[in-house]
C-alpha positions as CSV (number, residue, x, y, z in Angstrom):
1,X,26.3,15.8,14.1
2,X,25.3,17.8,11.2
3,X,26.7,15.5,7.7
4,X,27.0,11.7,7.2
5,X,29.5,10.9,4.8
6,X,30.0,6.8,3.2
7,X,32.1,5.1,0.3
8,X,32.6,9.7,-0.8
9,X,29.2,10.8,-0.1
10,X,28.2,13.4,1.9
11,X,24.6,13.8,3.2
12,X,22.7,16.3,5.6
13,X,21.3,15.5,9.0
14,X,18.1,17.1,10.0
15,X,16.5,16.9,13.1
16,X,12.6,17.9,13.7
17,X,12.1,18.3,17.4
18,X,8.3,18.6,16.8
19,X,8.8,14.6,15.5
20,X,11.2,13.6,17.2
21,X,12.7,12.2,13.6
22,X,15.4,12.6,11.1
23,X,15.8,13.0,7.9
24,X,18.1,14.0,5.1
25,X,19.6,14.7,1.4
26,X,22.4,13.4,-0.6
27,X,23.0,14.7,-4.1
28,X,24.1,12.8,-6.8
29,X,24.4,13.3,-10.5
30,X,21.9,16.0,-10.0
31,X,19.1,13.9,-8.1
32,X,18.3,14.7,-4.7
33,X,17.9,11.7,-2.6
34,X,16.4,11.4,1.1
35,X,16.6,9.1,3.7
36,X,15.0,8.7,7.4
37,X,15.3,7.4,10.6
38,X,13.9,7.8,14.5
39,X,17.5,7.8,15.4
40,X,20.7,8.7,14.0
41,X,21.8,5.2,14.0
42,X,18.8,4.2,11.7
43,X,19.5,7.2,9.2
44,X,22.8,6.0,8.7
45,X,21.8,2.9,7.8
46,X,19.1,4.2,5.6
47,X,21.6,6.5,3.9
48,X,24.4,3.3,3.6
49,X,21.4,1.7,1.7
50,X,20.8,4.0,-0.5
51,X,24.8,5.0,-1.2
52,X,24.8,0.9,-1.7
53,X,21.8,0.7,-4.4
54,X,23.2,3.9,-6.1
55,X,26.3,2.0,-6.7
56,X,24.7,-1.5,-7.6
57,X,22.7,-0.1,-10.0
58,X,25.5,2.0,-11.0
59,X,27.6,-1.3,-11.8
60,X,24.9,-3.2,-13.3
61,X,24.7,-0.2,-16.0
62,X,28.1,-0.5,-16.4
63,X,27.7,-4.2,-17.5
64,X,25.4,-3.9,-19.7
65,X,26.7,-1.3,-21.4
66,X,29.8,-3.4,-21.7
67,X,28.0,-6.3,-23.2
68,X,26.2,-4.1,-25.8
């Protein structure tokens, strides 16, 4: 597996054999977000958590703009 997909976002998958650890990155709006995990399942969960947080933040920002 070399990529993760969630809610239309695509992130990388990197495995460090020496550390037996997974990391990845996703670029959203010119920002790079990183995620990590001991297993592919943990990596996927951390990736989804980041995407969910960004979506929630964007929704809150949209609500604030509508109130102004």
